N, C-alpha and C positions, 0 to 999 in steps of 0.2 A: 879206421880214413884217418890220413896223416889230413890236415887243411892249415892254410896258413894265410896272411891279409892279404888280400887283393894289389898287386901293382897299378898303378897309372898307366904303364905303359902296354898295360893287357886291359884294363880297363878303356881306353883310348878307341880301339877297332868297334867296342859295343854299345859308344854314345855317340855314333852318327846319326843324326835325324833327316829323314827326309826333307829335301825342300820344297815349301808348302806350294801348290798350285793355286794362284789367284783365281783363274777360269773355273768358276763353276761348272759351265759346260764340258771345258777338258777333264775335271773329275769324275764327272758322272759317267761320259764317255769309255772315260779309262777303267772303272770300276764296272764297266759292262763287257762280260767275258761270254755271254752269249747272244744267241739274238733273242731268246725270253727274256733276258736284260737288260735287251732295248726295249722290247713291248712295255717290261713293267714302266721304263721312265717314258717311253711313249703318251702312254694313258696316263699317267701324274700330268702329263705338261702339256694336252691337247684336250679339247672341248669334246663332250663325250660323242655328239654327232658326227663330226668325223674321225673320232678314231674307231667308231662303231661303224663306220662306214668300209673302213680297212678290214677290223678282226673280225667283222660278222660275215654268215654267210647266209645261203636262201632255206627257209621253210625250218625245221630242226638243227639245220647244219650238220647234220650226218656225215653226207659227203667230205666234210672239212675233217671231222674227228677221223672218220677212215682212211683217209688220203694218210697224214700225220700216223694212223696208229703203224698201218701198212710199211712207213720208215722205221717206226720202234720196233717194229718186228725181225729187224734184219739180225740175221748173225750174220759177224765177220769170220772169216776162216785164214788168219795169216800162216804166210811163208816164212820160216826163219833162213839166218845164215846168209842174207841177201846184201849184196853192196846197194846201200841207200843211203849214203853219204850227198848225193845230188839228186834232185828229181826232177823231173821234166813235166812242168804242169798246162803245157800249150796244149792248142791242137788245131788243126783243120777245119774251119766250120764255115759251109756253103761257098767256099774255096780261098778262104781267106783265114792266116793265123791269128788265135787269140790267146791273148798270154792265161786264161784260165777258162775250167769248160762252164762256167754259166754266165749268162747274160742278166738285165735288167729287165724286167718282163714290161708291157704298157702298162697303164694304169689310170685311170680317169678320176678328174678333178682335184689333181696332186697338190696344186696349190692351195688347195684346202687344208692340208694334211700341214704344209707348214711354206710358208710364204716363199721359200726360196724354190719350191717347186721343182717343172723337170729340168730347168738350170741346173741345179745342184747334182742333179742325179745324174745327169748327161756328162757332167765334167767330172765325177767321180769315176763315171765308167769309163771315161776316156783316160782318166789316170791311170785307171788301173788295168786296160788293156782290153776292155770288155764289150759288148756291144750294148746300146742304149734302145731301148723301144719306146715309139711316144704312139701314146693313143689318137684316136680318131676324139676321143673325150679330152686330149690333151687343156693343159689351161696357159699352155704355152705357145705361140705359132710355130709351124713346121720351121718357117726360117729363122727364129730367134735361137729356137735349140740348136739347127745347123751352126749358126754363128756362134753363140756361147761356148761351144766344144769344139774348133774346127778340126782338133785332129784324132778327133772318135769316127767310132763307127757309129752309124746310127739308121735304124732300120724304125720303119712305120707300120700301125697297125689300123687296116680300116675295116669299117663296119659298112655292109652295104645297107646304106639306107633307101628310103622310096624312093629319092629323089636323085635317079641314076648319074646323072650330072652333076650336079654336085660333091657324089662321092668321087667320082673318077676328077672333078677338080683338084679335087685334093690328094690323090693319085699323083696328079700332073706336078703339083708343086713340091710333091718329096723328089720326084725323079729330078726335079730340075736343082733342088735342094741339098743334091748327093748323097740321100738316102739310098743305100744297094739291095736292100730284101724288105718285100710285102710280106707281111703275116694278115693275112685273110682267117678273119674268125667267123665260124659258124656255126658257133653254138647257141646265137640268140635272136630267134625270129621272134621271141618277146623277150622282159624283162623277167628275170627270176622274182622268187616272192622273199626279198631280203626283209624282214618283219623288222630285224633292230632299227632300219632307216625310216621303217613306216611308223614304228611307233616313237621313233626321235621327231618324226614331222620331219625331215632333213630337205630340204629345200636348197636352190643353187640359183643368187648367193645366197646363207645360211641366215633364217629369220631371228630376228632380236624379241624371245617372249622373257617373259620373268625369270621363267626355269634357265633359257641359256644367259640371262644375263646370272646369274646363281652362278648356275658353274661355269662362269664366267672369272669369277671374284679370286680363286687359286692359278690362275693359267693367265696373268697380263702380258706375259709376252706374245702368247700368239694371239692375243687380241690386240696388241700393240702394232707387232707386223702384218696384220688383216685389214686395221683402218688405217696404216699409214702408206700403203705399198698400195701397188693398180689394182684397182675391183677386180676381186676373181670371177670370171667368165670364160667359156667356153672359147679356144683362140679359132677351133677351127667351124663353131656356130655364131648365129644372130642369138641375140638376148634372149633369154629363159627364166622363168619368174616363177615357176612350180616347181613340183617334187621331181625328184629324180626319176623314178619310176614312171612320171607320167611323161616323163622327156625320153625313156628311152622306150618303151611301147608307140609314142606317137612316130619316131624316127627307123626304127628297125624295122626290116621287108619280112615278113615271113615268106616272100614268094622265092626266095633263091636257092637255088638250083645249082649242080654241075654245069649246065650252059654257062650259067652268070659266069661262076669260074673260069670258064675259060673264052670267054668274054673279056676278063680281068688278064687273064696272066697273057693274052695276045697282045695288051695296052701299057703293061708295063713292064721296061728295059733292063730290070734286074733277076734276084732272084725272087721265087714265089716260096713261103712256108703257108698251109694252112693251119689253123692253130682252132683247137678245139675236138679234136678224133678221138672217140670214143668206143669205136668196133674195130676190129681188124677187116671185116667188108671194106667200108668206109677207110683204110688206109690201103686196100688193095686197089680197092678204085682212084684212087688220088695218084697211088705209085703209076697207074695205067695213065691217067689223066697227066703225068710228068711236071708235076711239081718239085720243087727241089727237096723240099721235108714235109715232114707230118709231124707235128704238135701234140702231144698225147696228154691234152688237158679235159677237167672238166669245170672251168672258170674258174678254179679257187672256190670248188662248192658252191658257189654263186647263181648258179642258174637252174639247174635239175638236180634237188636233193637226192641222196641214196644212187647218184652216179655211179657207171664206173670207176674204180680205183684205177688213175693212171700207169702209177707203177705197177701193181700187179694185171692190168695189160700191157706192158712193156716186153717182155719177154716172147709174148706172141708173135707182136707185132715186128718185133724184129727179127723173128722167125722167116716171117709171109714179105716182108717187103726191106730189110735191112741193106738188103745187095743191093737194092737200086735205088734208095732215098734214103736220106738222114733221118733218124727218128730222136726227136726232142724232145725233153717232156719235163712239166711244170704241176703244180699242186701237190701243197703239203710241206714243202721245203724249209726244215727251219735249222738246219747244220750244213759242215761240210761234209759229215758223215752219209749224209741223206744224198748229195750228190755222187760221193764216189759208190756207193751202192748203186746208182742209177746207171752211171756209164759201164760196172761190172756186171749192168744186165743187160748191157746192150748199147745204152742211150749212145748218142753222138754228144748231146748239148742239156743244157737245162737251163730254166727262164726260173727267177723269184721275182713275187711281187711284193705280196705282206714282207717278206725281210726287208726289203728297201723301203717300203713305208713306213717301216718299224724307226730304223737308222734315222730316214728323214724328221719322223717326227720329232723323237728322242734330239736331234743337235743340227738339223738342216745338212747342208755340205758335210762338214764333220760329222756329221751323226752317219751319212751314207759311204763315209770314208771307213768310217771305225764296222760298220758290218760288211765291209766289203774284208775287211783286215780279220774281222771274225771267222769269214767264211774261207779265206786263202790257209789261214795259220791251220785250222781242223783240217780242211782237204792235206797240206801237204802233210800234218803230224798221220794223219789218217794211210796215208799211202807207204808211210815209210813204216809202220806200224805194221802194215798188212805185207809188207816188202817185196814191193813195186815202187822202181823207180821211171815208169810215165806210164800216164795214161792208157796208151795202148797194150800194156802189161796186162789189164783191167779184165777178168772174165768172169764168169757165172761162177767157178769152182773158189771166189773169193767173197760169195755170198750164199746167205742161206737161207728161205721166206721163211720163217715159222708161223706157223697154221694157228690162228688166233679163232678165225670165222669163214666159213663158204658157204657156196652151194648144198643147199638140204638134196639128199638123192630124193629121185622121184621114184 
């Protein structure tokens, strides 16, 4: 092998150094290539009680694990020799076109995860052209979220309380503030057994104990933001000083029925989505009741543990009611590939909750932007690798659900 001394002009291109990024947050977020990476950053920067509230589920957390396994057990079946130089990732959802086939799910206690809270989520969603859903248990008011992202599309999630007048007062405020869709959540007659929260003694506002103080030492930014911004409170509720589980059991009404849903629907001028559907029969009955969409969800595994996996239920529901109502899906989504798989199985739209909060905890508004950037990049790449140029081209032939476990024959 012939050798020669390297010449300066040959070395020059090899000696270009990357310009250093002075912002620690920018460096962290740029290094996050997946939602799991954002989760790791979030755990490192957020006190245990707040992180576990987001990360945890009910009882043994079996429902959440199974939902994520369901997506992991998807086999994609790509088509080749297709022109995918450009792809259309938009879709008409509840009468309006959105830029991407996912939105931000309603999450409670959001400013506990990061002081920017719902404002960061609403602004990031508006910038990306996707809907943002505000929870009844939100920590920013209905009006302030709308004002923070005036060009965004806002949905309001309703828990029906025992005090019906107060519940409907929130619905009226949302309509007046320009929210176009009401997500009626129906899987919370009582709070699920969220054992991480019980063990952490999580309260609103957070309680300072020797353990929480020790946990705060390596997380000074979170505590500085918490102590120097508006006190944490539920924007739609009176002050509460007990545990989260006690609050939920005090508020939620276990007597809500289909008749109550019809009453709500009569008073709401926009679209109605029912969130928490877990059987084909209920999806059929809701379609007959005239709702605009059913949202297959087991509340991210946070209510009934070992509940049906929404992704497994999806093909049956689409077959039963997909020609009459839109079928949306959440629970277990941790990548753009998961979203593409859901769309191929017939979902109209998806929502992400934990993914959003991981981004928020990792870096506030820039962290949410990074979460959206990761998902949109994965969606676009997966579509191209599958050989589809638009979401409407996705169909069940693009995915095979591998079987890890199933019902035991009787």
